[in-house]
C-alpha positions, -999 to +999 in steps of 0.1 A: +019+029+177-018+021+164-027+024+127-054+050+137-023+072+145-008+068+110-039+072+087-062+100+082-100+095+093-111+096+059-090+069+047-100+046+077-138+054+067-130+032+035-129+002+056-165+005+066-176-020+093-141-030+097-126+005+105-124+000+143-106-035+140-081-019+113-075+013+133-066-007+164-041-028+148-004-021+160+024-011+139+050-030+162+087-025+162+093-024+125+083+003+099+060-020+078+023-018+075+011-054+080-012-060+050-020-096+056-032-085+093-053-059+076-067-083+051-076-107+080-094-079+100-115-073+068-125-110+065-103-114+034-084-148+028-049-142+012-034-172-006-001-174-024+002-195-058+020-193-090-003-172-111-001-154-145-005-119-130+009-103-098-023-112-082-061-113-082-092-107-060-127-119-059-155-099-043-185-119-049-219-104-059-238-135-050-219-142-016-208-112+006-188-137+024-164-147-005-135-122-003-103-138-014-069-126-027-046-146-046-010-135-048+018-146-072+044-162-049+070-157-075+070-119-071+095-102-046+081-096-014+076-058-018+055-064-049+034-090-029+028-066-003+018-038-027-005-064-046-022-075-014-028-037-006-042-031-043-065-061-040-078-050-004-085-018-023-107-034-048-126-052-022-132-024+004-139+000-023-167-023-034-152-032-068-173-064-075-164-095-092-129-106-101-099-080-105-065-085-116-033-065-108-011-062-139+010-035-154-005-041-189-034-017-190-047-031-224-058-061-202-087-039-187-119-039-209-133-004-203-127+029-189-142+018-156-120-011-151-088+013-157-103+037-132-108+010-105-072-001-111-059+036-107-081+038-076-069+005-061-033+016-069-038+050-051-054+030-021-025+004-019+000+033-019-017+052+011-025+018+028+013+006+027+029+041+029+008+063+050+019+100+049+027+099+088+048+067+084+067+078+054+076+112+072+087+093+104+108+068+084+125+097+062+133+116+095+148+086+111+168+079+080+180+114+077+193+111+114+209+077+107+227+090+076+239+120+097+222+144+074+209+177+088+172+180+088+175+216+077+199+211+047+187+214+011+189+178-004+200+171-037+187+143-062+216+119-050+206+125-011+172+120-018+177+088-037+199+076-010+171+086+017+146+067-006+165+036-008+171+031+029+137+042+037+120+018+013+141-011+026+127-004+062+091-002+049+096-032+026+082-012-005+100-008-037+121+024-043+100+033-071+069+033-051+082+051-022+097+075-047+064+083-064+047+085-027+074+111-016+068+130-048+029+130-046+034+140-008+057+169-019+083+160+008+113+176-006+094+206-024+092+240-007+059+254-009 
């Protein structure tokens, strides 16, 4: 399955000149978005090191070719993946300069910096957990756990589905829980 089958056109448009390359990347046999392949497709170098924050990116004002992400190699893989997605977001959304990913919002000097952080977090959530992939993985997990697709899921069932689905997608349970809630997967409307 190609990524263009997982993402909405509006989201893919954010990649600008790299849209076609990202769109044609393959999901492969697993259920994980390959954030490093996306970074590479966008001309972004990803390096791993021991750093103070979860990671940071440089999107140079002076040199359009300087696009680099540094990821804290000591973080768990699911956090590294989210951080790579977050930093890709800063770069493709045109946030210039150096951007850090940290959970301490006091580190951001002004309202615009905080808004950029929220925007990059939302971008990363959509990047590593596209709606179509979330639905596919949840349905697959429902079947594997021998639940009925039409049953009413209680909180314990939902947590179990999120736990197993998060493992398949290599994301944190917390991140997938937020995404499932934001997508209103288990809410009747």
